[in-house]
Each structure stands twice: as structure tokens, then as C-alpha cells.
Backbone of each chain as ProteinMPNN parsed JSONL, in Angstrom:
{"seq_chain_A": "MKSRKLYNRIALLREERNLSRRELAEKIGVNFQTVGYLERGEYNPSLDLAFRICEVFELPIELIFSTKPLKPLSQELLRYKQILGGNNEN", "coords_chain_A": {"N_chain_A": [[147.386, 291.396, 167.597], [146.095, 293.683, 169.913], [147.965, 295.331, 172.35], [147.599, 295.601, 175.954], [147.088, 298.583, 177.948], [149.796, 299.669, 179.85], [150.454, 300.643, 183.134], [152.781, 302.685, 184.897], [155.479, 303.518, 187.251], [157.668, 304.946, 186.518], [158.406, 307.674, 186.035], [158.012, 308.857, 188.545], [159.799, 307.378, 190.198], [162.187, 307.921, 188.906], [162.455, 310.686, 189.296], [162.567, 310.733, 192.037], [164.991, 309.51, 192.473], [166.657, 311.396, 191.529], [167.374, 311.401, 188.79], [168.058, 312.239, 185.434], [166.195, 312.18, 182.319], [167.927, 311.474, 180.296], [170.034, 310.29, 181.71], [168.801, 308.047, 182.85], [168.038, 306.795, 180.509], [170.534, 306.141, 179.437], [171.407, 304.261, 181.309], [169.604, 302.168, 180.922], [169.885, 301.631, 178.306], [168.56, 302.874, 176.076], [167.157, 305.322, 173.757], [166.852, 308.72, 174.89], [164.37, 309.836, 174.373], [162.701, 307.695, 174.308], [162.392, 307.065, 176.978], [160.677, 309.084, 177.794], [158.366, 308.369, 176.329], [157.848, 305.932, 177.583], [157.327, 306.756, 180.214], [155.007, 308.251, 179.888], [153.302, 306.29, 179.247], [152.924, 305.653, 176.633], [154.262, 303.829, 175.248], [154.736, 300.391, 175.497], [157.084, 298.553, 177.286], [159.43, 295.933, 176.32], [159.802, 292.675, 177.83], [162.442, 292.321, 178.562], [163.428, 294.976, 178.618], [161.794, 296.018, 180.612], [162.706, 294.577, 182.828], [165.29, 295.538, 182.952], [164.803, 298.148, 183.713], [163.74, 297.686, 186.238], [166.006, 296.665, 187.494], [167.627, 298.924, 187.596], [166.187, 300.568, 189.375], [166.086, 298.895, 191.485], [163.844, 297.427, 192.371], [160.937, 295.267, 192.726], [159.2, 293.993, 189.831], [156.389, 294.274, 189.907], [155.991, 296.493, 191.445], [156.634, 298.563, 189.86], [155.425, 298.313, 187.335], [152.061, 297.882, 186.108], [148.906, 296.464, 185.128], [146.698, 297.711, 185.88], [145.48, 300.954, 187.009], [147.907, 302.601, 189.029], [148.307, 302.686, 192.594], [149.167, 305.176, 195.161], [152.636, 304.981, 196.087], [153.212, 304.809, 198.824], [150.893, 303.73, 199.93], [150.923, 301.258, 198.749], [153.254, 300.165, 199.839], [152.489, 300.014, 202.481], [150.56, 298.077, 202.33], [152.122, 295.903, 201.617], [153.622, 295.72, 203.94], [151.661, 295.037, 205.757], [150.962, 292.519, 204.774], [153.387, 291.148, 205.138], [153.623, 291.426, 207.914], [151.4, 289.965, 208.768], [152.181, 287.44, 207.93], [154.414, 287.027, 209.58], [153.215, 286.881, 212.088], [151.891, 284.468, 211.877]], "CA_chain_A": [[146.698, 291.571, 168.882], [146.411, 294.981, 170.513], [148.412, 295.111, 173.731], [146.913, 296.383, 176.983], [147.839, 299.734, 178.446], [150.535, 299.379, 181.076], [150.709, 301.798, 183.998], [154.096, 302.527, 185.532], [155.938, 304.562, 188.176], [159.03, 305.307, 186.088], [158.645, 309.115, 186.223], [158.089, 309.092, 189.987], [161.04, 306.782, 190.699], [163.316, 308.645, 188.294], [162.596, 311.977, 189.988], [162.955, 310.423, 193.417], [166.437, 309.177, 192.488], [167.357, 312.529, 190.896], [167.934, 310.996, 187.504], [167.45, 312.896, 184.276], [165.763, 311.179, 181.326], [169.134, 311.022, 179.575], [170.805, 309.386, 182.59], [168.081, 306.768, 182.938], [168.123, 306.179, 179.175], [171.876, 305.558, 179.321], [171.487, 303.07, 182.181], [168.796, 301.054, 180.408], [170.296, 301.401, 176.91], [167.611, 303.339, 175.053], [167.186, 306.747, 173.441], [166.175, 309.447, 175.981], [162.966, 310.082, 174.004], [161.967, 306.468, 174.648], [162.046, 307.168, 178.403], [159.471, 309.923, 177.809], [157.247, 307.544, 175.85], [157.575, 304.935, 178.631], [156.731, 307.455, 181.365], [153.633, 308.672, 179.552], [152.522, 305.069, 178.952], [152.644, 305.617, 175.198], [154.972, 302.671, 174.703], [154.897, 299.289, 176.446], [158.422, 297.98, 177.088], [159.561, 294.477, 176.232], [160.094, 292.1, 179.146], [163.857, 292.589, 178.82], [163.579, 296.383, 179.005], [161.112, 296.174, 181.91], [163.61, 294.055, 183.868], [166.431, 296.457, 183.052], [164.308, 299.29, 184.5], [163.645, 297.179, 187.615], [167.379, 296.536, 188.018], [168.116, 300.278, 187.903], [165.498, 301.07, 190.576], [166.204, 297.837, 192.512], [162.495, 297.153, 192.884], [160.275, 294.201, 191.968], [158.48, 294.474, 188.641], [154.993, 294.634, 190.212], [155.951, 297.822, 192.066], [156.882, 299.578, 188.815], [154.458, 298.158, 186.231], [150.788, 297.232, 186.417], [147.891, 296.593, 184.066], [145.645, 298.566, 186.463], [146.06, 302.219, 187.503], [148.701, 302.359, 190.243], [148.004, 303.46, 193.807], [150.407, 305.805, 195.646], [153.636, 304.007, 196.529], [153.111, 304.663, 200.284], [149.775, 302.8, 200.163], [151.385, 299.95, 198.284], [154.236, 299.679, 200.817], [151.718, 299.692, 203.691], [149.9, 296.793, 202.042], [153.194, 294.892, 201.702], [153.989, 295.627, 205.356], [150.579, 294.286, 206.413], [151.086, 291.115, 204.345], [154.567, 290.59, 205.827], [153.273, 291.392, 209.347], [150.473, 288.833, 208.911], [152.978, 286.208, 207.769], [155.277, 286.884, 210.76], [152.351, 286.462, 213.199], [151.632, 283.028, 211.711]], "C_chain_A": [[147.105, 292.911, 169.508], [146.819, 294.766, 171.97], [147.674, 296.035, 174.701], [147.757, 297.579, 177.39], [148.53, 299.322, 179.746], [150.746, 300.679, 181.845], [152.073, 301.588, 184.651], [154.438, 303.718, 186.428], [157.321, 305.07, 187.777], [159.34, 306.781, 186.387], [158.867, 309.431, 187.697], [159.425, 308.595, 190.551], [162.273, 307.512, 190.164], [163.558, 309.966, 189.018], [163.065, 311.78, 191.426], [164.458, 310.142, 193.511], [167.293, 310.266, 191.833], [168.062, 312.142, 189.601], [167.262, 311.797, 186.4], [167.021, 311.792, 183.305], [166.957, 310.598, 180.581], [169.925, 310.011, 180.406], [170.136, 308.018, 182.684], [168.18, 306.02, 181.6], [169.474, 305.487, 178.975], [171.996, 304.264, 180.114], [170.723, 301.881, 181.606], [169.028, 300.81, 178.906], [169.266, 301.745, 175.862], [167.832, 304.824, 174.775], [166.424, 307.492, 174.543], [164.702, 309.739, 175.667], [162.097, 308.877, 174.372], [161.55, 306.486, 176.116], [160.77, 307.998, 178.556], [158.229, 309.145, 177.394], [156.843, 306.518, 176.905], [156.839, 305.6, 179.797], [155.282, 307.846, 181.105], [152.737, 307.466, 179.246], [152.158, 304.962, 177.483], [153.382, 304.47, 174.502], [155.135, 301.623, 175.798], [156.264, 298.639, 176.231], [158.378, 296.47, 176.911], [159.882, 293.971, 177.636], [161.544, 292.4, 179.545], [164.065, 294.024, 179.31], [162.934, 296.637, 180.37], [162.02, 295.689, 183.041], [164.837, 294.953, 184.036], [166.044, 297.686, 183.896], [164.237, 298.886, 185.983], [165.016, 297.078, 188.265], [167.936, 297.9, 188.404], [167.499, 300.77, 189.214], [165.564, 300.081, 191.75], [164.867, 297.572, 193.2], [161.872, 295.999, 192.102], [159.385, 294.773, 190.865], [157.053, 294.943, 188.956], [154.873, 295.982, 190.922], [156.138, 298.93, 191.029], [155.826, 299.513, 187.702], [153.176, 297.473, 186.713], [149.831, 297.395, 185.238], [146.713, 297.44, 184.568], [146.276, 299.872, 186.945], [146.728, 302.008, 188.869], [148.275, 303.264, 191.401], [149.286, 304.176, 194.236], [151.348, 304.763, 196.249], [153.55, 303.751, 198.045], [152.018, 303.649, 200.644], [150.186, 301.365, 199.838], [152.352, 299.333, 199.303], [153.543, 299.254, 202.113], [151.055, 298.322, 203.527], [150.928, 295.649, 202.161], [153.561, 294.621, 203.166], [152.949, 294.779, 206.094], [150.663, 292.799, 206.067], [152.231, 290.437, 205.108], [154.308, 290.433, 207.316], [152.392, 290.193, 209.644], [151.216, 287.506, 208.833], [153.835, 285.933, 208.993], [154.479, 286.376, 211.955], [152.075, 284.969, 213.135], [152.904, 282.253, 212.012]], "O_chain_A": [[148.289, 293.228, 169.618], [146.111, 294.104, 172.73], [147.192, 297.103, 174.323], [148.974, 297.593, 177.205], [147.921, 298.708, 180.622], [151.166, 301.687, 181.277], [152.472, 300.456, 184.924], [153.795, 304.766, 186.38], [158.063, 305.57, 188.622], [160.4, 307.101, 186.925], [159.784, 310.17, 188.058], [160.097, 309.313, 191.293], [163.263, 307.696, 190.872], [164.696, 310.326, 189.317], [163.855, 312.563, 191.953], [165.107, 310.489, 194.498], [168.49, 310.084, 191.612], [169.209, 312.521, 189.363], [166.05, 312.009, 186.423], [167.42, 310.635, 183.439], [167.002, 309.407, 180.274], [170.42, 309.012, 179.886], [170.79, 306.978, 182.61], [168.375, 304.805, 181.555], [169.548, 304.392, 178.417], [172.603, 303.295, 179.658], [171.13, 300.732, 181.775], [168.442, 299.901, 178.317], [169.1, 301.022, 174.88], [168.596, 305.492, 175.471], [165.452, 306.96, 175.08], [163.885, 309.874, 176.578], [160.92, 309.02, 174.702], [160.481, 305.984, 176.465], [159.891, 307.658, 179.348], [157.177, 309.246, 178.025], [155.657, 306.258, 177.106], [155.85, 305.067, 180.301], [154.439, 307.778, 181.999], [151.539, 307.626, 179.012], [151.206, 304.271, 177.119], [153.152, 304.184, 173.326], [155.614, 301.925, 176.891], [156.575, 298.217, 175.117], [157.413, 295.813, 177.302], [160.197, 294.76, 178.526], [161.835, 292.692, 180.705], [164.778, 294.262, 180.285], [163.472, 297.387, 181.184], [162.093, 296.323, 184.093], [165.356, 295.102, 185.142], [166.844, 298.191, 184.683], [164.626, 299.653, 186.863], [165.17, 297.371, 189.45], [168.633, 298.03, 189.411], [168.197, 301.323, 190.064], [165.147, 300.398, 192.864], [164.774, 297.502, 194.426], [162.231, 295.77, 190.947], [158.887, 295.894, 190.966], [156.562, 295.893, 188.346], [153.784, 296.551, 190.995], [155.836, 300.094, 191.293], [155.391, 300.546, 187.193], [153.199, 296.612, 187.593], [149.937, 298.342, 184.459], [145.844, 297.835, 183.791], [147.467, 299.906, 187.256], [146.187, 301.33, 189.742], [147.935, 304.432, 191.214], [150.369, 303.846, 193.753], [150.903, 303.784, 196.848], [153.781, 302.632, 198.503], [152.192, 302.822, 201.539], [149.848, 300.414, 200.542], [152.283, 298.139, 199.593], [153.938, 298.283, 202.759], [151.001, 297.523, 204.462], [150.645, 294.589, 202.72], [153.777, 293.48, 203.577], [153.281, 293.935, 206.926], [150.469, 291.934, 206.922], [152.088, 289.337, 205.642], [154.714, 289.441, 207.922], [152.595, 289.488, 210.633], [150.918, 286.569, 209.574], [153.984, 284.785, 209.413], [154.965, 285.56, 212.739], [152.025, 284.283, 214.156], [152.912, 281.025, 211.934]]}, "seq_chain_B": "MKIESKKSYKTGIIVNYLFLVLFVALFYLFNHLGWKVWMVIAELLTLGVLVLTFYTSHIKTGLWRLVHASEDTLDEREMVVVLYALRNSYSVFTITSLIFIGIFVAMEIPVSAFGFVSLIYLAHTLPSVIIGWQE", "coords_chain_B": {"N_chain_B": [[157.086, 315.91, 168.972], [156.491, 319.426, 168.984], [153.389, 321.326, 168.777], [153.535, 323.587, 167.058], [155.949, 323.177, 165.633], [155.27, 320.817, 164.491], [153.253, 321.594, 162.782], [154.692, 323.23, 160.984], [156.366, 321.301, 160.03], [154.603, 319.591, 158.678], [153.691, 321.351, 156.736], [156.075, 321.76, 155.358], [156.507, 319.193, 154.303], [154.28, 318.904, 152.614], [154.773, 320.979, 150.782], [157.212, 320.038, 149.782], [156.471, 317.61, 148.458], [154.626, 318.648, 146.651], [156.291, 320.197, 145.077], [157.84, 318.192, 144.049], [156.061, 316.879, 142.375], [155.536, 319.009, 140.662], [158.088, 319.404, 139.619], [158.514, 317.015, 138.17], [156.338, 317.165, 136.388], [156.888, 319.572, 135.008], [159.285, 318.849, 133.829], [158.516, 316.876, 131.958], [156.744, 318.373, 130.437], [158.365, 320.49, 129.425], [160.189, 318.983, 128.05], [158.586, 318.013, 126.066], [157.878, 320.396, 124.778], [160.303, 321.403, 123.991], [163.459, 322.321, 125.064], [164.27, 325.499, 126.579], [166.235, 328.36, 127.682], [164.967, 329.71, 129.897], [163.317, 327.745, 130.747], [165.023, 325.842, 131.746], [166.005, 327.303, 133.903], [163.65, 327.619, 135.404], [163.16, 324.942, 136.032], [165.444, 324.368, 137.546], [165.032, 326.094, 139.703], [162.772, 324.971, 140.822], [163.867, 322.552, 141.575], [165.625, 323.504, 143.476], [163.892, 324.408, 145.557], [162.824, 321.964, 146.178], [165.075, 320.543, 147.161], [165.717, 322.169, 149.35], [163.392, 321.995, 151.009], [163.497, 319.308, 151.431], [165.786, 319.104, 152.973], [165.038, 320.601, 155.302], [162.793, 319.176, 156.209], [163.461, 316.459, 156.363], [166.269, 315.933, 156.896], [167.109, 317.863, 158.848], [165.289, 317.402, 160.902], [166.046, 314.943, 161.779], [164.785, 312.662, 161.065], [165.383, 311.285, 158.729], [167.837, 310.109, 159.322], [167.021, 308.424, 161.371], [165.322, 306.597, 160.035], [167.09, 305.478, 158.216], [169.074, 304.38, 159.74], [171.264, 301.798, 161.077], [170.115, 298.647, 162.43], [171.373, 298.037, 164.841], [171.887, 300.422, 166.089], [169.517, 301.393, 166.946], [166.934, 301.659, 169.457], [164.474, 299.475, 171.073], [161.881, 300.679, 170.852], [162.245, 302.543, 168.797], [162.792, 300.799, 166.729], [160.322, 299.524, 166.436], [158.764, 301.694, 165.637], [160.028, 302.404, 163.207], [159.669, 300.043, 161.711], [156.88, 299.998, 161.519], [156.477, 302.316, 160.034], [157.824, 301.633, 157.656], [156.286, 299.484, 156.76], [153.801, 300.698, 156.274], [154.539, 302.655, 154.43], [155.225, 301.12, 152.309], [152.739, 300.224, 151.339], [151.552, 302.686, 150.632], [153.381, 303.562, 148.737], [153.114, 301.598, 146.72], [150.478, 302.019, 145.806], [150.687, 304.707, 144.941], [152.634, 304.435, 142.933], [151.265, 302.81, 141.114], [149.188, 304.539, 140.343], [150.73, 306.604, 139.216], [152.056, 305.235, 137.09], [149.796, 304.388, 135.732], [148.649, 306.852, 134.877], [150.632, 307.697, 133.09], [150.544, 305.636, 131.206], [147.909, 305.912, 130.281], [148.034, 308.445, 129.128], [149.778, 307.97, 127.178], [152.544, 308.451, 127.495], [155.985, 307.867, 127.534], [157.567, 306.283, 130.287], [160.268, 307.69, 131.681], [163.753, 307.458, 132.783], [163.93, 309.527, 134.531], [161.401, 309.725, 135.659], [161.387, 307.373, 137.127], [163.419, 307.899, 138.944], [162.189, 309.861, 140.468], [160.203, 308.346, 141.64], [161.782, 306.66, 143.185], [162.831, 308.508, 144.95], [160.498, 309.17, 146.297], [159.956, 306.689, 147.486], [162.072, 306.499, 149.302], [161.65, 308.648, 150.992], [159.121, 308.415, 152.084], [158.85, 306.677, 154.49], [160.008, 308.283, 156.59], [158.322, 310.457, 156.45], [155.892, 309.366, 157.238], [156.471, 308.734, 159.903], [157.074, 311.296, 160.967], [154.649, 312.581, 160.54], [152.929, 311.346, 162.287], [154.107, 311.287, 164.856]], "CA_chain_B": [[157.127, 317.167, 168.239], [155.558, 320.427, 169.477], [152.324, 321.584, 167.798], [153.989, 324.55, 166.041], [156.953, 322.55, 164.757], [154.557, 319.776, 163.745], [152.561, 322.303, 161.697], [155.668, 323.643, 159.972], [156.864, 320.063, 159.418], [153.593, 319.129, 157.72], [153.711, 322.296, 155.613], [157.305, 321.449, 154.615], [156.304, 317.941, 153.569], [153.318, 319.161, 151.535], [155.506, 321.787, 149.784], [158.209, 319.151, 149.184], [155.833, 316.704, 147.497], [154.033, 319.46, 145.571], [157.375, 320.573, 144.172], [158.285, 316.973, 143.36], [155.094, 316.696, 141.281], [155.782, 320.115, 139.728], [159.393, 319.126, 139.001], [158.306, 315.951, 137.172], [155.403, 317.669, 135.368], [157.607, 320.556, 134.187], [160.288, 318.136, 133.036], [157.865, 316.249, 130.798], [156.174, 319.443, 129.611], [159.462, 321.182, 128.732], [160.758, 318.004, 127.123], [157.64, 317.959, 124.939], [157.907, 321.682, 124.07], [161.678, 321.716, 123.551], [164.075, 323.1, 126.153], [164.788, 326.865, 126.392], [166.994, 328.747, 128.89], [164.075, 330.015, 131.018], [162.755, 326.473, 131.223], [166.071, 325.231, 132.589], [166.035, 328.088, 135.156], [162.44, 327.249, 136.159], [163.353, 323.573, 136.535], [166.458, 324.437, 138.604], [164.408, 326.741, 140.863], [161.904, 323.944, 141.418], [164.778, 321.601, 142.221], [166.15, 324.206, 144.66], [162.864, 324.337, 146.619], [162.717, 320.539, 146.521], [166.234, 320.21, 148.002], [165.608, 322.942, 150.599], [162.341, 321.413, 151.853], [163.98, 317.973, 151.808], [166.724, 319.311, 154.084], [164.354, 321.04, 156.524], [161.804, 318.197, 156.68], [163.994, 315.103, 156.58], [167.611, 315.911, 157.49], [167.172, 318.685, 160.056], [164.464, 316.795, 161.954], [166.68, 313.686, 162.208], [163.953, 311.513, 160.668], [166.106, 310.552, 157.675], [168.84, 309.306, 160.021], [166.294, 307.384, 162.111], [164.812, 305.58, 159.112], [168.188, 304.832, 157.512], [170.092, 303.894, 160.687], [171.321, 300.331, 161.163], [169.305, 298.137, 163.546], [172.158, 298.017, 166.088], [171.927, 301.736, 166.723], [168.163, 301.779, 167.363], [166.393, 300.912, 170.591], [163.305, 298.674, 170.665], [160.753, 301.524, 170.422], [162.59, 303.097, 167.49], [162.638, 299.714, 165.737], [158.879, 299.341, 166.231], [158.314, 302.873, 164.876], [160.568, 302.311, 161.842], [159.008, 298.923, 161.033], [155.514, 300.44, 161.233], [156.575, 303.291, 158.941], [158.206, 300.926, 156.431], [155.142, 298.68, 156.316], [152.789, 301.593, 155.717], [155.04, 303.352, 153.24], [155.18, 300.136, 151.221], [151.383, 300.282, 150.772], [151.357, 304.001, 150.002], [154.232, 303.616, 147.546], [152.53, 300.734, 145.687], [149.304, 302.702, 145.24], [151.171, 305.89, 144.221], [153.304, 303.976, 141.709], [150.226, 302.351, 140.182], [148.525, 305.744, 139.818], [151.742, 307.268, 138.385], [152.236, 304.468, 135.849], [148.481, 304.435, 135.075], [148.524, 308.153, 134.199], [151.567, 307.702, 131.963], [150.04, 304.705, 130.185], [146.678, 306.512, 129.727], [148.399, 309.603, 128.3], [150.756, 307.444, 126.211], [153.852, 309.094, 127.694], [156.937, 306.854, 128.01], [158.139, 306.553, 131.625], [161.728, 307.776, 131.526], [164.569, 307.246, 133.991], [163.622, 310.661, 135.398], [160.185, 309.328, 136.39], [161.766, 306.334, 138.09], [164.194, 308.558, 140.012], [161.196, 310.523, 141.329], [159.545, 307.295, 142.437], [162.767, 306.2, 144.189], [162.856, 309.575, 145.965], [159.271, 308.984, 147.08], [160.11, 305.463, 148.294], [163.018, 306.734, 150.389], [161.206, 309.69, 151.926], [157.824, 308.075, 152.689], [158.89, 306.227, 155.888], [160.222, 309.38, 157.543], [157.117, 311.298, 156.422], [154.875, 308.683, 158.056], [156.846, 308.906, 161.316], [156.924, 312.714, 161.308], [153.234, 312.952, 160.497], [152.199, 310.761, 163.418], [154.763, 311.439, 166.161]], "C_chain_B": [[156.105, 318.148, 168.815], [154.566, 320.764, 168.365], [152.806, 322.507, 166.675], [154.988, 323.913, 165.076], [156.308, 321.445, 163.926], [153.837, 320.399, 162.543], [153.535, 322.666, 160.588], [156.266, 322.417, 159.279], [155.905, 319.59, 158.335], [153.562, 320.037, 156.487], [154.916, 321.994, 154.718], [157.151, 320.213, 153.749], [155.358, 318.163, 152.378], [154.009, 319.94, 150.407], [156.506, 320.9, 149.032], [157.586, 318.248, 148.127], [155.153, 317.455, 146.347], [155.105, 319.837, 144.547], [157.968, 319.364, 143.449], [157.384, 316.73, 142.144], [155.33, 317.757, 140.202], [157.065, 319.878, 138.928], [159.244, 318.088, 137.874], [157.435, 316.466, 136.025], [156.099, 318.646, 134.42], [158.622, 319.877, 133.279], [159.652, 317.549, 131.767], [157.284, 317.298, 129.851], [157.259, 320.124, 128.772], [160.13, 320.259, 127.709], [159.903, 317.928, 125.86], [157.735, 319.233, 124.089], [159.276, 321.966, 123.451], [162.303, 322.686, 124.536], [164.544, 324.489, 125.715], [165.452, 327.267, 127.707], [166.075, 328.982, 130.089], [163.446, 328.74, 131.598], [163.741, 325.773, 132.149], [166.111, 325.943, 133.936], [164.833, 327.706, 136.043], [162.596, 325.871, 136.798], [164.375, 323.566, 137.683], [165.898, 325.076, 139.877], [163.511, 325.745, 141.606], [162.749, 322.935, 142.182], [165.34, 322.198, 143.518], [165.176, 324.122, 145.833], [162.738, 322.898, 147.127], [163.851, 320.133, 147.48], [166.121, 320.899, 149.355], [164.572, 322.325, 151.54], [162.713, 319.988, 152.269], [164.901, 318.107, 153.019], [165.989, 319.653, 155.38], [163.409, 319.956, 157.082], [162.401, 316.836, 157.02], [165.336, 315.092, 157.312], [167.633, 316.63, 158.835], [166.381, 318.073, 161.212], [165.062, 315.487, 162.475], [165.908, 312.451, 161.779], [164.635, 310.65, 159.603], [167.115, 309.593, 158.313], [168.165, 308.14, 160.748], [165.875, 306.242, 161.192], [165.953, 304.804, 158.445], [169.291, 304.299, 158.435], [170.102, 302.369, 160.715], [170.59, 299.883, 162.432], [170.045, 298.195, 164.888], [172.117, 299.349, 166.83], [170.551, 302.194, 167.216], [167.745, 301.012, 168.611], [165.075, 300.248, 170.156], [162.111, 299.516, 170.209], [161.012, 302.095, 169.036], [162.432, 302.044, 166.395], [161.17, 299.482, 165.412], [158.344, 300.463, 165.333], [158.761, 302.773, 163.411], [159.871, 301.189, 161.062], [157.582, 299.288, 160.629], [155.52, 301.393, 160.026], [156.904, 302.608, 157.62], [157.033, 300.129, 155.871], [154.087, 299.557, 155.642], [153.26, 302.287, 154.455], [155.057, 302.41, 152.036], [153.804, 300.185, 150.532], [151.16, 301.582, 150.009], [152.145, 304.079, 148.694], [153.646, 302.785, 146.402], [151.366, 301.44, 144.997], [149.751, 303.904, 144.393], [151.825, 305.489, 142.897], [152.293, 303.531, 140.665], [149.511, 303.532, 139.538], [149.457, 306.439, 138.818], [151.88, 306.554, 137.032], [150.934, 304.478, 135.037], [148.277, 305.718, 134.284], [149.404, 308.169, 132.945], [151.1, 306.786, 130.834], [148.819, 305.315, 129.492], [147.014, 307.664, 128.78], [149.432, 309.246, 127.222], [152.083, 308.191, 126.256], [154.822, 308.008, 128.156], [157.519, 307.242, 129.38], [159.66, 306.532, 131.49], [162.43, 307.47, 132.842], [164.266, 308.343, 135.014], [162.395, 310.343, 136.274], [160.502, 308.304, 137.461], [162.559, 306.923, 139.258], [163.24, 309.244, 140.994], [160.498, 309.505, 142.217], [160.491, 306.761, 143.522], [162.869, 307.231, 145.322], [161.66, 309.415, 146.898], [159.415, 307.787, 148.02], [161.017, 305.703, 149.502], [162.543, 307.752, 151.4], [159.915, 309.324, 152.657], [157.917, 307.592, 154.143], [159.092, 307.362, 156.894], [159.026, 310.321, 157.581], [156.04, 310.675, 157.322], [155.189, 308.842, 159.548], [156.585, 310.352, 161.758], [155.476, 313.149, 161.391], [152.506, 312.492, 161.754], [152.81, 311.052, 164.781], [154.35, 312.739, 166.854]], "O_chain_B": [[154.975, 317.758, 169.106], [154.831, 320.535, 167.185], [152.537, 322.261, 165.499], [154.889, 324.084, 163.861], [156.736, 321.166, 162.806], [153.806, 319.832, 161.451], [153.26, 322.447, 159.408], [156.628, 322.471, 158.103], [156.315, 319.235, 157.23], [153.427, 319.571, 155.356], [154.805, 321.973, 153.492], [157.605, 320.183, 152.606], [155.607, 317.672, 151.277], [153.855, 319.61, 149.231], [156.635, 320.992, 147.811], [158.114, 318.132, 147.021], [155.106, 316.968, 145.217], [154.878, 319.806, 143.338], [158.531, 319.5, 142.363], [157.855, 316.422, 141.049], [155.327, 317.463, 139.006], [157.115, 320.119, 137.722], [159.776, 318.261, 136.777], [157.736, 316.244, 134.853], [155.935, 318.573, 133.202], [158.804, 320.263, 132.125], [160.173, 317.702, 130.663], [157.324, 317.142, 128.631], [157.097, 320.313, 127.566], [160.574, 320.698, 126.649], [160.413, 317.799, 124.747], [157.682, 319.178, 122.861], [159.368, 322.709, 122.474], [161.744, 323.747, 124.812], [165.129, 324.653, 124.645], [165.264, 326.606, 128.729], [166.365, 328.505, 131.187], [163.098, 328.677, 132.777], [163.372, 325.199, 133.174], [166.233, 325.304, 134.982], [164.97, 327.501, 137.249], [162.216, 325.658, 137.949], [164.2, 322.852, 138.67], [166.234, 324.664, 140.987], [163.495, 325.687, 142.835], [162.399, 322.518, 143.286], [165.509, 321.5, 144.518], [165.569, 323.808, 146.956], [162.571, 322.648, 148.32], [163.611, 319.463, 148.485], [166.395, 320.291, 150.389], [164.837, 322.151, 152.729], [162.299, 319.517, 153.328], [164.813, 317.328, 153.969], [166.271, 319.075, 156.429], [163.252, 319.841, 158.298], [161.881, 316.136, 157.889], [165.517, 314.319, 158.253], [168.108, 316.088, 159.833], [166.767, 318.214, 162.372], [164.625, 314.98, 163.508], [166.309, 311.327, 162.08], [164.475, 309.43, 159.587], [167.239, 308.436, 157.911], [168.669, 307.017, 160.743], [166.049, 305.069, 161.523], [165.808, 303.619, 158.143], [170.322, 303.822, 157.96], [169.096, 301.724, 160.422], [170.465, 300.648, 163.388], [169.428, 298.377, 165.938], [172.292, 299.397, 168.047], [170.43, 303.254, 167.83], [168.144, 299.864, 168.807], [164.62, 300.431, 169.027], [161.399, 299.123, 169.285], [160.113, 302.131, 168.196], [162.0, 302.346, 165.283], [160.811, 299.267, 164.254], [157.58, 300.22, 164.399], [157.977, 303.022, 162.495], [159.524, 301.363, 159.893], [157.128, 298.939, 159.54], [154.686, 301.289, 159.126], [156.338, 302.952, 156.583], [156.811, 300.101, 154.66], [153.553, 299.213, 154.588], [152.485, 302.488, 153.52], [154.922, 302.844, 150.892], [153.716, 300.187, 149.304], [150.648, 301.582, 148.89], [151.656, 304.587, 147.684], [153.674, 303.212, 145.248], [151.275, 301.459, 143.77], [149.265, 304.103, 143.279], [151.599, 306.125, 141.867], [152.436, 303.831, 139.48], [149.258, 303.53, 138.333], [149.04, 306.815, 137.723], [151.829, 307.183, 135.975], [150.962, 304.565, 133.81], [147.792, 305.684, 133.153], [148.971, 308.6, 131.876], [151.241, 307.116, 129.657], [148.698, 305.247, 128.268], [146.358, 307.839, 127.753], [149.89, 310.102, 126.465], [152.669, 308.522, 125.226], [154.503, 307.283, 129.098], [157.911, 308.389, 129.594], [160.258, 305.491, 131.22], [161.792, 307.253, 133.872], [164.339, 308.109, 136.22], [162.367, 310.652, 137.465], [159.96, 308.354, 138.565], [162.399, 306.508, 140.406], [163.459, 309.21, 142.205], [160.233, 309.762, 143.392], [160.061, 306.448, 144.633], [162.979, 306.874, 146.495], [161.787, 309.51, 148.119], [159.047, 307.856, 149.192], [160.767, 305.181, 150.588], [162.981, 307.731, 152.55], [159.64, 309.859, 153.732], [157.132, 308.051, 154.973], [158.426, 307.402, 157.929], [158.739, 310.92, 158.618], [155.365, 311.38, 158.073], [154.287, 309.058, 160.357], [155.956, 310.595, 162.788], [155.117, 313.989, 162.216], [151.585, 313.157, 162.229], [152.089, 311.063, 165.778], [154.81, 313.022, 167.96]]}, "name": "protein", "num_of_chains": 2, "seq": "MKSRKLYNRIALLREERNLSRRELAEKIGVNFQTVGYLERGEYNPSLDLAFRICEVFELPIELIFSTKPLKPLSQELLRYKQILGGNNENMKIESKKSYKTGIIVNYLFLVLFVALFYLFNHLGWKVWMVIAELLTLGVLVLTFYTSHIKTGLWRLVHASEDTLDEREMVVVLYALRNSYSVFTITSLIFIGIFVAMEIPVSAFGFVSLIYLAHTLPSVIIGWQE"}
């Protein structure tokens, strides 16, 4: 079965945290070239590796990976804020 | 791999396999004709090019190490890549061996240990060639 393309924010988050590919690779236990493949969406990580990436960035998996093209993170956070705001009002 | 290094890699692989074929062909030809000093020199020169292109295409690129590394030292993507290369090289090797043996049977030439060594070389280098060709 051919797997679907996964979109991710690894490159954006890595640069935001001032991490080099080698540093991130060391933290998640892969070769630094694999980080490049992950960032370009040329390799879909296993569930274990995806969770290890989430642990490094301390973010939920749906904020880093998606099966649909990802929106800017600011837009995504605004949507979360609106959901949380709506819940608080109730 | 960058486009230029990929081009030189592919050239190296083509030269390597061409010289492998030449090395085997010359061996059988010279064996049939009877060995002379210049034949030994020609065979050694062919072997020299074969070793040199093997070094530049397989050792220097790190592909040999990748294919022959133990599973514990590879990450999940590398394992996927190696498994894919091994699966495909198995098919390529089977077809090549059948053609090789078919030619020898058709020409009524006995397959010597030398021929088998060449096939073993092919079997060991094919996985890294498949990775290098596609990466």
C-alpha cells in the first residue's frame, strides 16, 4: 500500500529553536540526512519517530504533522485560541 | 547527492561494471590463447581500474558502509532504503546470473571459480549501486 504524503513543520520549528539538523538528529536518534528527508516530506516517519519529534518540540502531533498542506502556525494558534475561548464561554 | 556528483557517480559505476566485464572476458580469452607477459599486464591494469572505480564509487561515497552496516547502527529511513536496495538487487542479480550462465552454456565454456567470484562481486555491489543511482 502506498502511503500518503505527510506535511510537517519540522524545518520551521527547528529553525525557530535554533537547532541544526545534526542537533535535532541527535535528539531524535537518526542520521542528520534523515532530518533533511523528513523536512522535505520525502520520508514519512514511523509513529515512534513522529512522537520523538513531538517530544523535542513539546507540541502536539497535529501541530507538526498533517495529511493536508499546513497553514501558517499563527493561523493555527488563532484557531486553537478561538476554540478554547468558545469552550470557556460555555 | 548533488547533480554533478551524481553524474560522476553514475559514470564511475558504468566504468566499474564495464571493466568487470572486460576483466572476465580478457581472463577467459587469455586463458584460451595461453598466458603471455603482456596479457598479465593488461589483466592487472584492468584490475587496477576496477579497484580504483570500486573505491571512488562504493567506499568513498559511504554507500558500501551503509549497505553492510549492522541493523543497530541504522535509523529507520536507512533500513527502509537498504531493504529496498537488497530486494531489487536480488532480482537484478538473478537475471544477470541467468544471462551469464546462459552465455557460458551456449558457448560451451566451463564456468570457473573466477566467474563465480565476479558474480559475488556483483552481488555485493548491486545494493549500493541501486541506492546511489536513485538517491
